[in-house]
N, C-alpha and C positions, 0 to 999 in steps of 0.2 A: 504492498503498498507504498502509494508514497506517504514526503512528510512533507514538513516547509517552516520554513529555517527560516531568521533573520540575520544576512549579519553587516555587520558594520560597519561602515567606512571612512575614513578620514572628516572628518568635516574642512570645513572652505569660508572662507571669509564671505563669504555671500548667503550662505546658508542658512536658511530660517528656524531648520529645525534641524536632528542631525540623520545627514543622506544616508540609504541604506538597499542593499539587493535581496529581493527577496528567493533563497535557495529550494530547489524544490528538488527532488533528490528520490530515489526510487524508484525513476518511473518506467513503465514498460516503454522503450526507445521507437520500437513499428504505431505505439500511440501517439506519441506530439509527437513523432511528426505524423502522423496523417494528419492531427490538429494544425499542426506548423501549419502546411499544408493546406488546410478545409479555411483558416479563416486567413480571408483578404483586407489587403491594408482599409482601414477605413468602419470595420464589421469590429463591434464593441467589446471583445477581448485581445484585440488587435493592439491596441493601448493600454496592455494589461501595465506597466508597470508606472504608466501615466499616473492611470488612474488609480492605483493602491499609492501614488507617491516616492514610488521605491525610484532606481536609478536605474534602473534593468532587473530582471527577472532572468535566469535561472535556471539551464532542469538537466540534470544528469539523471541518469541510465541508474548507474553506481550508490554506492552510502558519496558523503558527502560528508563528514566532523569540522561543525566550526569549531576548536576547541572553546572564545569568546563563548558559545554557546553548553559548556558544560558546567551541570552541576555538580560540586564542589560533592565529594563526599565523606560521612564522618567513620571514627575507627571500627564498625560492623560494612562499609561500605552501603552505607543507604544514604540514598544522596542528600543534601542538608537541601532543606528549603524552606528563602525565607518568606517570611508574613509580614505585608505594609503595610501604615492605616496612613490615611491623607489625611492631612488637618482641615478642617472642611468647617477652623471658627469662621472664618470670612463669606462662608459661603455659607453658613447655618444663619447671622449675621442679617446676613446680603434677606435670605430670604422670610425672616422674623421683621426685615423692612416692608416685604411687599407686601408681608399678609394684613400685616396694621396697616400702608395706604390704604389695601384692597376695604381692609371691615375698614376706613372710616371710609372709604367713596363710593363701600355698597352705601352704609346708613347713613349717604349726602343725601338728599333730593336735588337733583338739578330741575328739576321740573316748574 
């Protein structure tokens, strides 16, 4: 079954977000070749990299290991997972202000 991976690329001075390449490996190359020739320029998937915000899409039949995507393992060789929690304080404040304004507006008759 094909896998999707992200290969981060060096950031340039004019990049507004980190550039990346989409890597699709373990692909049946017969199918990949058929799809590549079946999708004419201008077709919905012809500009897949651009539509995804990627610099390019790389397709391989074999397995491609991207070391940066490897998860560190603990002493039992179990991949270490990292739980990241977003700081939503500012977002929560914005929602509260918007809800308060909406409640004031709903109680105000403009007729």
